[in-house]
N, C-alpha and C positions, 0 to 999 in steps of 0.2 A: 516438301518438298524447298529446293532452293532455287528451282527455277522454273518459270512458267511455261509449262509443257506446250507444244507446237502441234497445230493440226496436222492431220495426214499429210504427208506429202514429199517432194524431195527437197533439199535445202543445201546451200551452199554456205558453209560453216568457215570462217575467217579464223584460222589458228596460227599465233604468232611464234608458240614456244614458250610462252611465259605462263605463271601458274594461272591466271585468270583462262585464258582460251583453252589450255589444257584440261582443267578441272571441267570446263564447259562440255568439251569434247566428251569427256568420260561419260557425263550425266548423258548428254544425247545418244550416244551408241546404244544407250540401254533402253530408250524409248522404242519400242519395238514396231509402231507404227509409222515412220518417219524414214526416209533415206538421207543419208549425207554426204557430203562432196567435201573432203578437207582441201581448202585451198589456203596456199600460203605465199606471201609476197615477201622476197628479198629486196629492201629498199637499196642495197648497197651503199650504206652509210657508215656502218661500222665494220671492222676487218675481220670480227670473228661471228658473223652474221650467218656464215655457212653452217656453223654451228648448231644454230637456231632449225633451219631447215631438215637437218640431219634428224633431230630428235623429233621432229614433227611426222617426216616420212616414218621413221619407225615404231611412231604411235598409231597412224594410219596403217601401216602394215600388220600390226598388233590386233588392231579392231577389225581389219580386214574389211576398210573401205577405201574407196575411191581417193588419190592424193593428186594434187596439182600444184604447180608452183610456177612464179618466175621471177626472173633475176633483173632487177633494176639497177641501174648507174648513178645513183642521186648524188652520192659523194658525201661527204662529212658535213660540207655546209649546206645542206638541204635543209629548210624551213621545216617545220611541224606540218602546215599546211599545205606544202609542197608534196612531204611523204603522205599525207592522207590523201590528197587528189589522185596519185600515182597508186597506192593501194586501191583505193575504191574503183578505179578505171579496170584495174584488173580484175576484181570481185565482179563487177558488172559483166564484163566480157565471159567470164565463168556462167556466170548466172543464165544469160543468153546461149552460150553453148550447150548449156546443160538443161534449159528449157526448164529451171527450178522454180519452185516458188517463191524462194526469197533469199538473201543474204541473211546469216546471222554472226552477230559479233557478239564479245564477251564484255561489253560495256557492264559495269555496274554500277551500285549506288555510290560508292566512293568517286568514280570518274565523271558523272553526274554533278556531283557537287564541285570538283575541281574544275568543270569546265565552266559552272556558273559563275564561279568566283573568277576564271580567267576572263571571262567575257565581260563581266562587270569591269575589269581593269581594261579591258579592250574598248570599252563603249558600244559594243555592239546592238546595244538595244533589247526589246522585249525578248525577241525570239532567242538571243544569246543565253538566257538564263532557261530555256528548256530544250537546247538545240540538241541535246541527246536524250532521244525519244524513240518510241517502237511505233511502228507503223506497218502496212500491209507487206511492202517490199524489202524493208529493212527490221529484223527482227530482232530485238534486244531482251532476251528472257531472264536477265540476269539484274535488271534495275531496283529490284527491292532487296538485291542480294548485298551483303558487305564484302569488302577485300578480305577482314579477319575469317569471316565465314567460308569464302573460296580456299584460303591457305588451310584453316581447318581440315575442309574436305580433302583436300589434295594429300594432307599427310596421313588422313586415314585410309584414304584407297591406295595410298604407296604411287602416287602419280609422280613421274620424273619430269622437271620442267628446268628452263634456264631463265636467270636472270638477266636483264637487259643491263649491260656495263654502264650505262649510262645513266639508271634511274635514280642514283643517289646524288648526283650534281646537282646542288641547289642553285648553281648560275644559271641553269633552266628554270624557267619562271614558273612551268607546272610542276616540275620537283621542289622548287621551294614552297607554292601552295599545298604540297601533297606530304611534305615532311616538316614545315614550320607552321604555316597558317592554320592548316584544319587542326593539328593536335591542340594548338592553343585555345580554339575554343571551346573546346572539351565535347564530351557527348551532348550535353542541353544544346549546346550552340549548333552542333550538327545534326539535331532533330529540327530545332527551329527553322535552319536553313533548306534542310530537306523538305518540310512542310510548305515553305514559301517557293519552292522551285515547283514542288507537285501543284501548288493552287495557281501559279503564274503559268504552268503547261495547259490548264484546264480553260482559264482564261485567253490564252493564245489561241485555242482551238476553235474557242467562242467568237474571236475578233476576225480569225481569218475565214472562218465560214461567213460572217456579215458581209466582209470584203467581197470574196468570191459571189456572193449575191449581187452586190453591186455593180461588180465589172461586168456578170451576165446580163444586166439591166440596160448595157451599152449600146449604143447603136450599132457597133459591129466589135470585131476582136481587135481590130487596129484602132478604133478611134472610141473616146470619152466624150460623153456628153460636157461641154465647157460650162453650161450655167450651173449643173449640178456640182461639179469639182469645185467651183469657186466659192460653194456654199459651204463646205466641206469646211471643218476647222483644220488649222494646218497642219497639226499631230496625226489629223487623220487622213488628210492629203498625202502626206510623206508614207503613209502606210499604204496607200492604195496606190499610188505610182509605183513602188518599189514592187509590189506583187503584178503589176502591170507590166512591167519591165520583166519580172522572173517569167513571166506566163509566155514571152517571147524569146525565153532562153538569154535574156541580158541580164548576167548574175554578177558583173564586175562593177561594183559601183560603191560609192561612200555617199557619207551621211551630208558632205557639203554639196556634192554634185546632186543628191536628192532635193536638196534646199533650195539650189538655185533653179532646178527646174521647175518645182510648184511654185517659186514666187514669180518667175517669169510668166509661168503658164496663166497665172492669175491676171498679171496685170500687163501684158504687152497686147499691142492692137493686132487686129487680123492680118496676115500677110508674113509675119516674123516666123523665124526659125529658130529651134531651140535644139543644140548638140547634144546628143546623147554620150556616143562615142565615134569613134571614125566610121562606122556602118549604118548606124542611126540618127536619125533627127525626129523632132515632132513638130508637124506644122500647126501653128495656131491659127484657127479659123474664128469666125464669129460666134459659132456656136459649138465647135468641134475642135479637139486636140487628136491631130492624127499621126501614129507614129508610123514612120516609113524610112525607108532604105535611102541613104543619101546620094 
């Protein structure tokens, strides 16, 4: 089997119209103990994107499964990050409305390797090397499957799909990684990189678990014990701070901000404030660090 079977239940399947998601859709409709809702988001980036929607709608009708879509108006200058955020906002809305178990995407092994390389170039830290992962609310059953395997499956099953007209443009960094860098490292290099990404994913889970345990031992959700925080190594303090902010839905920060906050949290005298963003600051006490609204 090319994909990891899903537990019985209802799932929102993100289908773009490309070969990956169309192949996944064909596999999932053959799994008899699940119900699926086909969800398509038209970013409004390409002028021909309405053809993608038509092919997905046609497939949903053929398979006799529900189809929902949303028309975005992001424009041709929209970044990959902007497109991703809009797409997942739509998918989460469908998930909530349908009271489904999880969102399912067609991310595969090649996607995981490409993203790991891109995140190394961006300097995103340890989590960037395993950012494409499978979890309870976001299922990715193709992570052990290659792009070539999916293309072969699609051809054998007579699946119709559309190629994104921008996929060959190597001026786009992801396409450069896909069409130039990955082919250069060869099969042995791909295997080594895949093993590294898999190993780091395991390490990340262990690190995250320990950080969550640390946060649960703090005086409250809004405060950290300053003495124990000061004793943390600088790198570990950065990780703890980042996760603490995320638990308060503060997700927009960079490494320079984290560096500044950690340093100030350890050395500033009691009574000082540390700016986090326009809404939040940290009050420095003798024994605590308290996250509060400005």
